All heavy atoms as TSV, in Angstrom:
chain	resi	resn	atom	element	x	y	z
A	1	MET	N	N	1.419	-18.170	0.515
A	1	MET	CA	C	1.418	-17.767	1.895
A	1	MET	C	C	1.381	-19.010	2.780
A	1	MET	O	O	0.658	-19.955	2.515
A	1	MET	CB	C	0.202	-16.891	2.187
A	1	MET	CG	C	0.139	-16.462	3.633
A	1	MET	SD	S	-1.406	-15.691	4.128
A	1	MET	CE	C	-2.380	-17.132	4.497
A	2	GLU	N	N	2.166	-18.937	3.834
A	2	GLU	CA	C	2.177	-19.990	4.845
A	2	GLU	C	C	1.375	-19.506	6.049
A	2	GLU	O	O	1.378	-18.314	6.349
A	2	GLU	CB	C	3.611	-20.299	5.268
A	2	GLU	CG	C	4.488	-20.810	4.149
A	2	GLU	CD	C	4.022	-22.152	3.624
A	2	GLU	OE1	O	3.566	-22.984	4.433
A	2	GLU	OE2	O	4.105	-22.362	2.408
A	3	PRO	N	N	0.701	-20.402	6.766
A	3	PRO	CA	C	-0.051	-19.974	7.954
A	3	PRO	C	C	0.814	-19.201	8.955
A	3	PRO	O	O	0.354	-18.260	9.595
A	3	PRO	CB	C	-0.564	-21.280	8.553
A	3	PRO	CG	C	-0.595	-22.236	7.402
A	3	PRO	CD	C	0.533	-21.829	6.499
A	4	GLU	N	N	2.057	-19.583	9.074
A	4	GLU	CA	C	2.971	-18.922	10.010
A	4	GLU	C	C	3.219	-17.458	9.625
A	4	GLU	O	O	3.566	-16.629	10.472
A	4	GLU	CB	C	4.300	-19.683	10.065
A	4	GLU	CG	C	5.253	-19.168	11.098
A	4	GLU	CD	C	4.737	-19.306	12.524
A	4	GLU	OE1	O	3.947	-20.222	12.808
A	4	GLU	OE2	O	5.132	-18.472	13.360
A	5	ASP	N	N	3.025	-17.121	8.359
A	5	ASP	CA	C	3.245	-15.744	7.902
A	5	ASP	C	C	2.352	-14.756	8.649
A	5	ASP	O	O	2.782	-13.639	8.945
A	5	ASP	CB	C	2.996	-15.611	6.400
A	5	ASP	CG	C	4.069	-16.290	5.569
A	5	ASP	OD1	O	5.156	-16.593	6.123
A	5	ASP	OD2	O	3.831	-16.515	4.374
A	6	LEU	N	N	1.131	-15.140	8.951
A	6	LEU	CA	C	0.229	-14.235	9.663
A	6	LEU	C	C	0.737	-13.960	11.070
A	6	LEU	O	O	0.689	-12.822	11.545
A	6	LEU	CB	C	-1.188	-14.805	9.694
A	6	LEU	CG	C	-1.876	-14.944	8.345
A	6	LEU	CD1	C	-3.246	-15.586	8.510
A	6	LEU	CD2	C	-1.997	-13.600	7.653
A	7	ARG	N	N	1.272	-14.976	11.728
A	7	ARG	CA	C	1.849	-14.766	13.062
A	7	ARG	C	C	3.086	-13.881	12.979
A	7	ARG	O	O	3.335	-13.068	13.866
A	7	ARG	CB	C	2.200	-16.109	13.703
A	7	ARG	CG	C	0.998	-16.847	14.191
A	7	ARG	CD	C	1.392	-18.060	15.029
A	7	ARG	NE	N	0.257	-18.948	15.129
A	7	ARG	CZ	C	0.060	-20.002	14.347
A	7	ARG	NH1	N	0.927	-20.304	13.425
A	7	ARG	NH2	N	-1.004	-20.747	14.498
A	8	THR	N	N	3.848	-14.060	11.929
A	8	THR	CA	C	5.062	-13.271	11.761
A	8	THR	C	C	4.734	-11.788	11.603
A	8	THR	O	O	5.463	-10.934	12.102
A	8	THR	CB	C	5.859	-13.784	10.547
A	8	THR	OG1	O	6.143	-15.174	10.740
A	8	THR	CG2	C	7.166	-13.035	10.394
A	9	LEU	N	N	3.629	-11.476	10.949
A	9	LEU	CA	C	3.250	-10.074	10.771
A	9	LEU	C	C	3.024	-9.352	12.098
A	9	LEU	O	O	3.202	-8.140	12.179
A	9	LEU	CB	C	1.985	-9.970	9.905
A	9	LEU	CG	C	2.131	-10.348	8.443
A	9	LEU	CD1	C	0.760	-10.344	7.763
A	9	LEU	CD2	C	3.095	-9.414	7.722
A	10	VAL	N	N	2.624	-10.089	13.125
A	10	VAL	CA	C	2.365	-9.457	14.424
A	10	VAL	C	C	3.542	-9.599	15.392
A	10	VAL	O	O	3.432	-9.228	16.553
A	10	VAL	CB	C	1.059	-9.982	15.078
A	10	VAL	CG1	C	-0.145	-9.670	14.214
A	10	VAL	CG2	C	1.147	-11.454	15.395
A	11	THR	N	N	4.682	-10.117	14.889
A	11	THR	CA	C	5.859	-10.239	15.751
A	11	THR	C	C	7.104	-9.559	15.179
A	11	THR	O	O	7.992	-9.177	15.929
A	11	THR	CB	C	6.191	-11.712	16.044
A	11	THR	OG1	O	6.399	-12.409	14.817
A	11	THR	CG2	C	5.069	-12.375	16.830
A	12	TRP	N	N	7.187	-9.427	13.866
A	12	TRP	CA	C	8.357	-8.797	13.245
A	12	TRP	C	C	8.193	-7.288	13.221
A	12	TRP	O	O	7.101	-6.765	12.972
A	12	TRP	CB	C	8.515	-9.259	11.811
A	12	TRP	CG	C	9.284	-10.521	11.630
A	12	TRP	CD1	C	9.426	-11.546	12.526
A	12	TRP	CD2	C	9.994	-10.908	10.456
A	12	TRP	NE1	N	10.165	-12.543	11.970
A	12	TRP	CE2	C	10.532	-12.177	10.705
A	12	TRP	CE3	C	10.211	-10.316	9.225
A	12	TRP	CZ2	C	11.287	-12.858	9.762
A	12	TRP	CZ3	C	10.955	-10.994	8.285
A	12	TRP	CH2	C	11.495	-12.255	8.556
A	13	HIS	N	N	9.294	-6.599	13.420
A	13	HIS	CA	C	9.319	-5.141	13.369
A	13	HIS	C	C	10.031	-4.682	12.095
A	13	HIS	O	O	10.958	-5.348	11.623
A	13	HIS	CB	C	10.060	-4.584	14.584
A	13	HIS	CG	C	9.335	-4.850	15.864
A	13	HIS	ND1	N	9.478	-6.032	16.565
A	13	HIS	CD2	C	8.442	-4.112	16.547
A	13	HIS	CE1	C	8.716	-5.991	17.640
A	13	HIS	NE2	N	8.069	-4.844	17.657
A	14	MET	N	N	9.587	-3.566	11.557
A	14	MET	CA	C	10.213	-2.983	10.372
A	14	MET	C	C	11.669	-2.657	10.722
A	14	MET	O	O	11.919	-1.956	11.708
A	14	MET	CB	C	9.442	-1.728	9.951
A	14	MET	CG	C	9.853	-1.175	8.628
A	14	MET	SD	S	9.470	-2.344	7.318
A	14	MET	CE	C	10.227	-1.519	5.945
A	15	PRO	N	N	12.630	-3.153	9.936
A	15	PRO	CA	C	14.037	-2.978	10.300
A	15	PRO	C	C	14.675	-1.660	9.855
A	15	PRO	O	O	15.809	-1.372	10.242
A	15	PRO	CB	C	14.718	-4.168	9.616
A	15	PRO	CG	C	13.868	-4.449	8.427
A	15	PRO	CD	C	12.453	-4.109	8.854
A	16	PHE	N	N	13.980	-0.870	9.046
A	16	PHE	CA	C	14.590	0.352	8.532
A	16	PHE	C	C	13.519	1.375	8.173
A	16	PHE	O	O	12.337	1.070	8.157
A	16	PHE	CB	C	15.449	0.060	7.292
A	16	PHE	CG	C	14.679	-0.540	6.149
A	16	PHE	CD1	C	13.961	0.266	5.276
A	16	PHE	CD2	C	14.668	-1.904	5.941
A	16	PHE	CE1	C	13.242	-0.287	4.219
A	16	PHE	CE2	C	13.956	-2.459	4.879
A	16	PHE	CZ	C	13.248	-1.638	4.027
A	17	GLY	N	N	13.964	2.576	7.854
A	17	GLY	CA	C	13.072	3.609	7.327
A	17	GLY	C	C	12.305	4.370	8.390
A	17	GLY	O	O	12.560	4.266	9.586
A	18	THR	N	N	11.356	5.137	7.913
A	18	THR	CA	C	10.534	5.991	8.761
A	18	THR	C	C	9.836	5.202	9.861
A	18	THR	O	O	9.671	5.704	10.966
A	18	THR	CB	C	9.475	6.702	7.898
A	18	THR	OG1	O	10.158	7.440	6.886
A	18	THR	CG2	C	8.614	7.634	8.718
A	19	TYR	N	N	9.433	3.996	9.557
A	19	TYR	CA	C	8.675	3.184	10.515
A	19	TYR	C	C	9.528	2.086	11.150
A	19	TYR	O	O	9.009	1.055	11.587
A	19	TYR	CB	C	7.432	2.615	9.840
A	19	TYR	CG	C	6.465	3.704	9.475
A	19	TYR	CD1	C	6.427	4.233	8.193
A	19	TYR	CD2	C	5.628	4.259	10.440
A	19	TYR	CE1	C	5.563	5.267	7.869
A	19	TYR	CE2	C	4.764	5.289	10.123
A	19	TYR	CZ	C	4.734	5.790	8.841
A	19	TYR	OH	O	3.880	6.818	8.530
A	20	LYS	N	N	10.819	2.329	11.246
A	20	LYS	CA	C	11.721	1.365	11.897
A	20	LYS	C	C	11.201	1.083	13.306
A	20	LYS	O	O	10.874	1.994	14.062
A	20	LYS	CB	C	13.126	1.928	11.958
A	20	LYS	CG	C	14.125	0.985	12.581
A	20	LYS	CD	C	15.520	1.573	12.585
A	20	LYS	CE	C	16.481	0.576	13.210
A	20	LYS	NZ	N	17.854	1.101	13.197
A	21	GLY	N	N	11.096	-0.211	13.645
A	21	GLY	CA	C	10.642	-0.614	14.967
A	21	GLY	C	C	9.150	-0.857	15.091
A	21	GLY	O	O	8.689	-1.376	16.095
A	22	VAL	N	N	8.378	-0.498	14.071
A	22	VAL	CA	C	6.924	-0.703	14.089
A	22	VAL	C	C	6.630	-2.122	13.606
A	22	VAL	O	O	7.256	-2.614	12.659
A	22	VAL	CB	C	6.226	0.343	13.182
A	22	VAL	CG1	C	4.739	0.070	13.067
A	22	VAL	CG2	C	6.492	1.746	13.699
A	23	LEU	N	N	5.686	-2.782	14.269
A	23	LEU	CA	C	5.281	-4.117	13.808
A	23	LEU	C	C	4.812	-4.048	12.361
A	23	LEU	O	O	4.133	-3.084	11.963
A	23	LEU	CB	C	4.142	-4.657	14.668
A	23	LEU	CG	C	4.489	-5.155	16.056
A	23	LEU	CD1	C	3.216	-5.506	16.816
A	23	LEU	CD2	C	5.409	-6.354	15.988
A	24	LEU	N	N	5.138	-5.060	11.581
A	24	LEU	CA	C	4.694	-5.083	10.184
A	24	LEU	C	C	3.175	-4.958	10.101
A	24	LEU	O	O	2.656	-4.295	9.202
A	24	LEU	CB	C	5.165	-6.358	9.494
A	24	LEU	CG	C	6.680	-6.567	9.390
A	24	LEU	CD1	C	6.981	-7.852	8.622
A	24	LEU	CD2	C	7.382	-5.389	8.771
A	25	ALA	N	N	2.463	-5.556	11.032
A	25	ALA	CA	C	0.997	-5.507	11.033
A	25	ALA	C	C	0.461	-4.107	11.310
A	25	ALA	O	O	-0.700	-3.828	11.025
A	25	ALA	CB	C	0.437	-6.477	12.067
A	26	ASP	N	N	1.298	-3.232	11.859
A	26	ASP	CA	C	0.857	-1.887	12.212
A	26	ASP	C	C	1.319	-0.813	11.223
A	26	ASP	O	O	1.072	0.372	11.435
A	26	ASP	CB	C	1.356	-1.518	13.617
A	26	ASP	CG	C	0.709	-2.364	14.692
A	26	ASP	OD1	O	-0.411	-2.876	14.456
A	26	ASP	OD2	O	1.323	-2.525	15.764
A	27	LEU	N	N	1.989	-1.218	10.162
A	27	LEU	CA	C	2.442	-0.235	9.172
A	27	LEU	C	C	1.239	0.402	8.484
A	27	LEU	O	O	0.261	-0.280	8.164
A	27	LEU	CB	C	3.341	-0.907	8.132
A	27	LEU	CG	C	4.690	-1.389	8.655
A	27	LEU	CD1	C	5.393	-2.227	7.586
A	27	LEU	CD2	C	5.566	-0.225	9.089
A	28	PRO	N	N	1.294	1.715	8.254
A	28	PRO	CA	C	0.157	2.387	7.624
A	28	PRO	C	C	0.006	2.024	6.146
A	28	PRO	O	O	0.989	1.727	5.453
A	28	PRO	CB	C	0.471	3.876	7.806
A	28	PRO	CG	C	1.928	3.951	8.039
A	28	PRO	CD	C	2.351	2.642	8.650
A	29	GLY	N	N	-1.236	2.067	5.698
A	29	GLY	CA	C	-1.552	1.730	4.313
A	29	GLY	C	C	-0.753	2.500	3.277
A	29	GLY	O	O	-0.256	1.899	2.313
A	30	PRO	N	N	-0.609	3.831	3.417
A	30	PRO	CA	C	0.158	4.579	2.408
A	30	PRO	C	C	1.624	4.121	2.302
A	30	PRO	O	O	2.197	4.117	1.216
A	30	PRO	CB	C	0.063	6.027	2.882
A	30	PRO	CG	C	-1.214	6.079	3.650
A	30	PRO	CD	C	-1.305	4.736	4.341
A	31	TYR	N	N	2.201	3.722	3.419
A	31	TYR	CA	C	3.585	3.223	3.410
A	31	TYR	C	C	3.652	1.896	2.653
A	31	TYR	O	O	4.534	1.679	1.811
A	31	TYR	CB	C	4.064	3.057	4.845
A	31	TYR	CG	C	5.531	2.753	5.013
A	31	TYR	CD1	C	6.497	3.695	4.683
A	31	TYR	CD2	C	5.952	1.543	5.544
A	31	TYR	CE1	C	7.843	3.431	4.868
A	31	TYR	CE2	C	7.292	1.267	5.738
A	31	TYR	CZ	C	8.237	2.211	5.399
A	31	TYR	OH	O	9.574	1.944	5.577
A	32	LEU	N	N	2.701	1.018	2.921
A	32	LEU	CA	C	2.640	-0.254	2.196
A	32	LEU	C	C	2.367	-0.022	0.714
A	32	LEU	O	O	2.940	-0.693	-0.144
A	32	LEU	CB	C	1.557	-1.151	2.802
A	32	LEU	CG	C	1.791	-1.591	4.246
A	32	LEU	CD1	C	0.519	-2.188	4.836
A	32	LEU	CD2	C	2.948	-2.564	4.344
A	33	GLY	N	N	1.512	0.963	0.421
A	33	GLY	CA	C	1.216	1.304	-0.968
A	33	GLY	C	C	2.437	1.821	-1.708
A	33	GLY	O	O	2.603	1.555	-2.901
A	34	TRP	N	N	3.288	2.558	-0.999
A	34	TRP	CA	C	4.524	3.053	-1.624
A	34	TRP	C	C	5.369	1.873	-2.086
A	34	TRP	O	O	5.877	1.859	-3.202
A	34	TRP	CB	C	5.304	3.927	-0.638
A	34	TRP	CG	C	6.511	4.539	-1.256
A	34	TRP	CD1	C	6.586	5.742	-1.888
A	34	TRP	CD2	C	7.818	3.957	-1.345
A	34	TRP	NE1	N	7.863	5.945	-2.355
A	34	TRP	CE2	C	8.644	4.861	-2.032
A	34	TRP	CE3	C	8.377	2.762	-0.900
A	34	TRP	CZ2	C	9.985	4.615	-2.295
A	34	TRP	CZ3	C	9.716	2.512	-1.171
A	34	TRP	CH2	C	10.507	3.428	-1.850
A	35	PHE	N	N	5.512	0.867	-1.226
A	35	PHE	CA	C	6.278	-0.321	-1.620
A	35	PHE	C	C	5.612	-1.032	-2.794
A	35	PHE	O	O	6.297	-1.519	-3.690
A	35	PHE	CB	C	6.423	-1.290	-0.444
A	35	PHE	CG	C	7.516	-0.922	0.514
A	35	PHE	CD1	C	7.206	-0.453	1.775
A	35	PHE	CD2	C	8.847	-1.040	0.170
A	35	PHE	CE1	C	8.204	-0.113	2.674
A	35	PHE	CE2	C	9.865	-0.704	1.051
A	35	PHE	CZ	C	9.537	-0.234	2.311
A	36	ALA	N	N	4.289	-1.090	-2.787
A	36	ALA	CA	C	3.577	-1.754	-3.881
A	36	ALA	C	C	3.867	-1.065	-5.217
A	36	ALA	O	O	3.966	-1.719	-6.252
A	36	ALA	CB	C	2.082	-1.793	-3.605
A	37	GLN	N	N	4.012	0.243	-5.183
A	37	GLN	CA	C	4.278	0.994	-6.417
A	37	GLN	C	C	5.745	0.968	-6.817
A	37	GLN	O	O	6.062	0.980	-8.007
A	37	GLN	CB	C	3.835	2.445	-6.253
A	37	GLN	CG	C	2.345	2.619	-6.214
A	37	GLN	CD	C	1.947	4.078	-6.046
A	37	GLN	OE1	O	2.738	4.913	-5.619
A	37	GLN	NE2	N	0.715	4.374	-6.381
A	38	HIS	N	N	6.640	0.965	-5.838
A	38	HIS	CA	C	8.069	1.094	-6.122
A	38	HIS	C	C	8.856	-0.200	-5.985
A	38	HIS	O	O	10.033	-0.246	-6.320
A	38	HIS	CB	C	8.681	2.163	-5.208
A	38	HIS	CG	C	8.166	3.525	-5.488
A	38	HIS	ND1	N	7.078	4.053	-4.825
A	38	HIS	CD2	C	8.559	4.458	-6.376
A	38	HIS	CE1	C	6.843	5.259	-5.288
A	38	HIS	NE2	N	7.717	5.531	-6.231
A	39	GLY	N	N	8.224	-1.215	-5.478
A	39	GLY	CA	C	8.889	-2.508	-5.340
A	39	GLY	C	C	9.154	-2.881	-3.898
A	39	GLY	O	O	9.641	-2.062	-3.122
A	40	PHE	N	N	8.815	-4.096	-3.564
A	40	PHE	CA	C	9.063	-4.623	-2.230
A	40	PHE	C	C	10.507	-5.096	-2.145
A	40	PHE	O	O	11.076	-5.521	-3.153
A	40	PHE	CB	C	8.106	-5.789	-1.927
A	40	PHE	CG	C	6.667	-5.370	-1.819
A	40	PHE	CD1	C	5.786	-5.570	-2.873
A	40	PHE	CD2	C	6.194	-4.771	-0.663
A	40	PHE	CE1	C	4.458	-5.184	-2.770
A	40	PHE	CE2	C	4.869	-4.375	-0.544
A	40	PHE	CZ	C	4.006	-4.586	-1.607
A	41	PRO	N	N	11.102	-5.050	-0.961
A	41	PRO	CA	C	12.469	-5.567	-0.815
A	41	PRO	C	C	12.523	-7.059	-1.132
A	41	PRO	O	O	11.505	-7.750	-1.098
A	41	PRO	CB	C	12.798	-5.324	0.660
A	41	PRO	CG	C	11.732	-4.460	1.207
A	41	PRO	CD	C	10.566	-4.537	0.292
A	42	ASP	N	N	13.708	-7.545	-1.383
A	42	ASP	CA	C	13.904	-8.974	-1.628
A	42	ASP	C	C	13.743	-9.763	-0.335
A	42	ASP	O	O	13.817	-9.208	0.761
A	42	ASP	CB	C	15.309	-9.226	-2.187
A	42	ASP	CG	C	15.489	-8.673	-3.591
A	42	ASP	OD1	O	14.491	-8.585	-4.334
A	42	ASP	OD2	O	16.630	-8.330	-3.938
A	43	GLY	N	N	13.533	-11.028	-0.473
A	43	GLY	CA	C	13.534	-11.934	0.661
A	43	GLY	C	C	12.240	-11.958	1.448
A	43	GLY	O	O	11.185	-11.514	0.987
A	44	ASP	N	N	12.361	-12.474	2.667
A	44	ASP	CA	C	11.194	-12.652	3.534
A	44	ASP	C	C	10.510	-11.328	3.858
A	44	ASP	O	O	9.290	-11.256	3.892
A	44	ASP	CB	C	11.579	-13.352	4.836
A	44	ASP	CG	C	11.898	-14.823	4.646
A	44	ASP	OD1	O	11.421	-15.414	3.650
A	44	ASP	OD2	O	12.604	-15.388	5.495
A	45	LEU	N	N	11.299	-10.286	4.098
A	45	LEU	CA	C	10.697	-9.002	4.434
A	45	LEU	C	C	9.797	-8.515	3.301
A	45	LEU	O	O	8.657	-8.103	3.539
A	45	LEU	CB	C	11.763	-7.956	4.750
A	45	LEU	CG	C	11.228	-6.566	5.071
A	45	LEU	CD1	C	10.312	-6.586	6.292
A	45	LEU	CD2	C	12.371	-5.586	5.253
A	46	GLY	N	N	10.260	-8.577	2.087
A	46	GLY	CA	C	9.453	-8.139	0.950
A	46	GLY	C	C	8.197	-8.967	0.780
A	46	GLY	O	O	7.117	-8.442	0.511
A	47	ARG	N	N	8.331	-10.264	0.976
A	47	ARG	CA	C	7.174	-11.161	0.869
A	47	ARG	C	C	6.138	-10.820	1.938
A	47	ARG	O	O	4.939	-10.769	1.672
A	47	ARG	CB	C	7.651	-12.608	1.001
A	47	ARG	CG	C	6.592	-13.651	0.866
A	47	ARG	CD	C	7.188	-15.052	0.906
A	47	ARG	NE	N	8.003	-15.293	2.081
A	47	ARG	CZ	C	7.508	-15.551	3.301
A	47	ARG	NH1	N	6.202	-15.614	3.476
A	47	ARG	NH2	N	8.308	-15.770	4.321
A	48	LEU	N	N	6.610	-10.554	3.152
A	48	LEU	CA	C	5.692	-10.222	4.243
A	48	LEU	C	C	5.059	-8.845	4.053
A	48	LEU	O	O	3.881	-8.648	4.349
A	48	LEU	CB	C	6.421	-10.304	5.579
A	48	LEU	CG	C	6.805	-11.714	6.007
A	48	LEU	CD1	C	7.778	-11.672	7.173
A	48	LEU	CD2	C	5.581	-12.541	6.344
A	49	LEU	N	N	5.824	-7.884	3.560
A	49	LEU	CA	C	5.258	-6.562	3.282
A	49	LEU	C	C	4.193	-6.650	2.192
A	49	LEU	O	O	3.157	-5.992	2.271
A	49	LEU	CB	C	6.355	-5.571	2.887
A	49	LEU	CG	C	7.283	-5.120	4.006
A	49	LEU	CD1	C	8.424	-4.292	3.424
A	49	LEU	CD2	C	6.531	-4.330	5.063
A	50	ALA	N	N	4.446	-7.464	1.175
A	50	ALA	CA	C	3.461	-7.647	0.109
A	50	ALA	C	C	2.187	-8.290	0.666
A	50	ALA	O	O	1.070	-7.897	0.304
A	50	ALA	CB	C	4.043	-8.500	-1.015
A	51	LEU	N	N	2.353	-9.261	1.550
A	51	LEU	CA	C	1.193	-9.892	2.190
A	51	LEU	C	C	0.426	-8.870	3.021
A	51	LEU	O	O	-0.800	-8.793	2.946
A	51	LEU	CB	C	1.642	-11.059	3.063
A	51	LEU	CG	C	0.570	-11.728	3.919
A	51	LEU	CD1	C	-0.566	-12.278	3.054
A	51	LEU	CD2	C	1.203	-12.821	4.771
A	52	MET	N	N	1.146	-8.057	3.789
A	52	MET	CA	C	0.483	-7.051	4.618
A	52	MET	C	C	-0.228	-6.026	3.748
A	52	MET	O	O	-1.324	-5.567	4.087
A	52	MET	CB	C	1.507	-6.377	5.547
A	52	MET	CG	C	0.876	-5.551	6.638
A	52	MET	SD	S	-0.173	-6.541	7.709
A	52	MET	CE	C	-1.605	-5.489	7.809
A	53	TYR	N	N	0.361	-5.684	2.625
A	53	TYR	CA	C	-0.301	-4.771	1.693
A	53	TYR	C	C	-1.626	-5.362	1.224
A	53	TYR	O	O	-2.648	-4.673	1.207
A	53	TYR	CB	C	0.602	-4.464	0.502
A	53	TYR	CG	C	-0.125	-3.694	-0.574
A	53	TYR	CD1	C	-0.407	-2.344	-0.407
A	53	TYR	CD2	C	-0.553	-4.318	-1.741
A	53	TYR	CE1	C	-1.100	-1.634	-1.382
A	53	TYR	CE2	C	-1.239	-3.623	-2.710
A	53	TYR	CZ	C	-1.511	-2.277	-2.528
A	53	TYR	OH	O	-2.207	-1.583	-3.483
A	54	GLU	N	N	-1.639	-6.620	0.841
A	54	GLU	CA	C	-2.863	-7.274	0.381
A	54	GLU	C	C	-3.908	-7.338	1.490
A	54	GLU	O	O	-5.098	-7.095	1.253
A	54	GLU	CB	C	-2.569	-8.681	-0.145
A	54	GLU	CG	C	-1.810	-8.694	-1.450
A	54	GLU	CD	C	-2.571	-8.035	-2.586
A	54	GLU	OE1	O	-3.810	-8.167	-2.658
A	54	GLU	OE2	O	-1.918	-7.372	-3.407
A	55	ILE	N	N	-3.473	-7.649	2.690
A	55	ILE	CA	C	-4.394	-7.690	3.822
A	55	ILE	C	C	-5.017	-6.318	4.042
A	55	ILE	O	O	-6.235	-6.191	4.193
A	55	ILE	CB	C	-3.667	-8.186	5.087
A	55	ILE	CG1	C	-3.348	-9.680	4.955
A	55	ILE	CG2	C	-4.484	-7.913	6.353
A	55	ILE	CD1	C	-2.421	-10.221	6.018
A	56	HIS	N	N	-4.177	-5.289	4.057
A	56	HIS	CA	C	-4.680	-3.918	4.261
A	56	HIS	C	C	-5.592	-3.490	3.107
A	56	HIS	O	O	-6.694	-2.981	3.336
A	56	HIS	CB	C	-3.514	-2.947	4.398
A	56	HIS	CG	C	-3.956	-1.525	4.374
A	56	HIS	ND1	N	-4.549	-0.923	5.456
A	56	HIS	CD2	C	-3.945	-0.596	3.392
A	56	HIS	CE1	C	-4.870	0.323	5.137
A	56	HIS	NE2	N	-4.507	0.533	3.895
A	57	HIS	N	N	-5.133	-3.698	1.895
A	57	HIS	CA	C	-5.862	-3.258	0.703
A	57	HIS	C	C	-7.260	-3.879	0.624
A	57	HIS	O	O	-8.199	-3.248	0.144
A	57	HIS	CB	C	-5.048	-3.605	-0.546
A	57	HIS	CG	C	-5.658	-3.122	-1.811
A	57	HIS	ND1	N	-5.674	-1.799	-2.182
A	57	HIS	CD2	C	-6.295	-3.786	-2.804
A	57	HIS	CE1	C	-6.297	-1.669	-3.338
A	57	HIS	NE2	N	-6.681	-2.863	-3.735
A	58	ASN	N	N	-7.387	-5.095	1.122
A	58	ASN	CA	C	-8.664	-5.800	1.074
A	58	ASN	C	C	-9.472	-5.680	2.364
A	58	ASN	O	O	-10.484	-6.355	2.530
A	58	ASN	CB	C	-8.437	-7.271	0.721
A	58	ASN	CG	C	-7.986	-7.423	-0.710
A	58	ASN	OD1	O	-8.732	-7.106	-1.635
A	58	ASN	ND2	N	-6.755	-7.856	-0.912
A	59	GLY	N	N	-9.022	-4.809	3.265
A	59	GLY	CA	C	-9.770	-4.554	4.488
A	59	GLY	C	C	-9.812	-5.732	5.451
A	59	GLY	O	O	-10.811	-5.928	6.145
A	60	LEU	N	N	-8.732	-6.487	5.504
A	60	LEU	CA	C	-8.724	-7.712	6.306
A	60	LEU	C	C	-7.818	-7.639	7.530
A	60	LEU	O	O	-7.456	-8.667	8.100
A	60	LEU	CB	C	-8.302	-8.895	5.429
A	60	LEU	CG	C	-9.209	-9.180	4.232
A	60	LEU	CD1	C	-8.602	-10.250	3.347
A	60	LEU	CD2	C	-10.595	-9.572	4.698
A	61	ARG	N	N	-7.465	-6.443	7.976
A	61	ARG	CA	C	-6.566	-6.309	9.129
A	61	ARG	C	C	-7.113	-7.011	10.372
A	61	ARG	O	O	-6.353	-7.468	11.213
A	61	ARG	CB	C	-6.299	-4.841	9.441
A	61	ARG	CG	C	-5.272	-4.216	8.523
A	61	ARG	CD	C	-4.894	-2.838	9.015
A	61	ARG	NE	N	-4.015	-2.167	8.088
A	61	ARG	CZ	C	-2.717	-1.976	8.320
A	61	ARG	NH1	N	-2.175	-2.373	9.445
A	61	ARG	NH2	N	-1.971	-1.371	7.427
A	62	ASP	N	N	-8.426	-7.109	10.496
A	62	ASP	CA	C	-9.018	-7.762	11.665
A	62	ASP	C	C	-8.639	-9.239	11.769
A	62	ASP	O	O	-8.751	-9.830	12.843
A	62	ASP	CB	C	-10.534	-7.617	11.664
A	62	ASP	CG	C	-10.984	-6.196	11.953
A	62	ASP	OD1	O	-10.168	-5.407	12.488
A	62	ASP	OD2	O	-12.136	-5.869	11.644
A	63	LEU	N	N	-8.190	-9.834	10.680
A	63	LEU	CA	C	-7.731	-11.225	10.723
A	63	LEU	C	C	-6.563	-11.395	11.687
A	63	LEU	O	O	-6.357	-12.475	12.236
A	63	LEU	CB	C	-7.254	-11.681	9.337
A	63	LEU	CG	C	-8.292	-11.955	8.271
A	63	LEU	CD1	C	-7.601	-12.254	6.955
A	63	LEU	CD2	C	-9.163	-13.112	8.682
A	64	LEU	N	N	-5.802	-10.343	11.892
A	64	LEU	CA	C	-4.606	-10.426	12.726
A	64	LEU	C	C	-4.901	-10.237	14.220
A	64	LEU	O	O	-4.065	-10.556	15.054
A	64	LEU	CB	C	-3.581	-9.396	12.251
A	64	LEU	CG	C	-3.157	-9.540	10.794
A	64	LEU	CD1	C	-2.225	-8.398	10.399
A	64	LEU	CD2	C	-2.498	-10.881	10.543
A	65	THR	N	N	-6.070	-9.733	14.552
A	65	THR	CA	C	-6.406	-9.432	15.950
A	65	THR	C	C	-6.263	-10.652	16.865
A	65	THR	O	O	-5.620	-10.551	17.914
A	65	THR	CB	C	-7.807	-8.815	16.055
A	65	THR	OG1	O	-7.835	-7.614	15.282
A	65	THR	CG2	C	-8.171	-8.518	17.489
A	66	PRO	N	N	-6.806	-11.796	16.538
A	66	PRO	CA	C	-6.666	-12.956	17.440
A	66	PRO	C	C	-5.204	-13.375	17.628
A	66	PRO	O	O	-4.833	-13.865	18.678
A	66	PRO	CB	C	-7.449	-14.066	16.764
A	66	PRO	CG	C	-8.337	-13.399	15.773
A	66	PRO	CD	C	-7.659	-12.113	15.394
A	67	LEU	N	N	-4.376	-13.152	16.628
A	67	LEU	CA	C	-2.977	-13.546	16.722
A	67	LEU	C	C	-2.196	-12.639	17.654
A	67	LEU	O	O	-1.197	-13.038	18.234
A	67	LEU	CB	C	-2.339	-13.548	15.334
A	67	LEU	CG	C	-2.978	-14.512	14.338
A	67	LEU	CD1	C	-2.383	-14.315	12.962
A	67	LEU	CD2	C	-2.803	-15.938	14.816
A	68	ARG	N	N	-2.645	-11.413	17.810
A	68	ARG	CA	C	-1.983	-10.463	18.706
A	68	ARG	C	C	-2.204	-10.851	20.164
A	68	ARG	O	O	-1.430	-10.510	21.030
A	68	ARG	CB	C	-2.534	-9.054	18.493
A	68	ARG	CG	C	-2.178	-8.434	17.189
A	68	ARG	CD	C	-2.889	-7.098	17.072
A	68	ARG	NE	N	-2.721	-6.472	15.796
A	68	ARG	CZ	C	-1.724	-5.639	15.504
A	68	ARG	NH1	N	-0.835	-5.330	16.409
A	68	ARG	NH2	N	-1.645	-5.106	14.300
A	69	GLN	N	N	-3.268	-11.560	20.446
A	69	GLN	CA	C	-3.644	-11.875	21.816
A	69	GLN	C	C	-2.949	-13.134	22.346
A	69	GLN	O	O	-3.127	-13.480	23.493
A	69	GLN	CB	C	-5.162	-12.017	21.915
A	69	GLN	CG	C	-5.862	-10.722	21.561
A	69	GLN	CD	C	-7.360	-10.889	21.406
A	69	GLN	OE1	O	-7.878	-11.989	21.474
A	69	GLN	NE2	N	-8.046	-9.793	21.174
A	70	ARG	N	N	-2.217	-13.806	21.511
A	70	ARG	CA	C	-1.549	-15.051	21.934
A	70	ARG	C	C	-0.234	-14.754	22.598
A	70	ARG	O	O	0.438	-13.859	22.399
A	70	ARG	CB	C	-1.319	-15.957	20.744
A	70	ARG	CG	C	-2.627	-16.505	20.238
A	70	ARG	CD	C	-2.395	-17.505	19.176
A	70	ARG	NE	N	-3.686	-17.998	18.752
A	70	ARG	CZ	C	-3.826	-18.991	17.928
A	70	ARG	NH1	N	-2.795	-19.599	17.435
A	70	ARG	NH2	N	-5.021	-19.401	17.581
């Protein structure tokens, strides 16, 4: 993980699917869990979704709060 990845989670929007247009940081846990079970997409999006899954799974979403305020 790169430090910039955390900022990216609060600026990138989901490009497809049910949650198209939702910030990656705001995706619901069950949606992230589905990707964890079925496979994350390739590339940066998959890497960021996997990171967001880990953040959510470990109860660390509050880490992103200060980044939203910038």
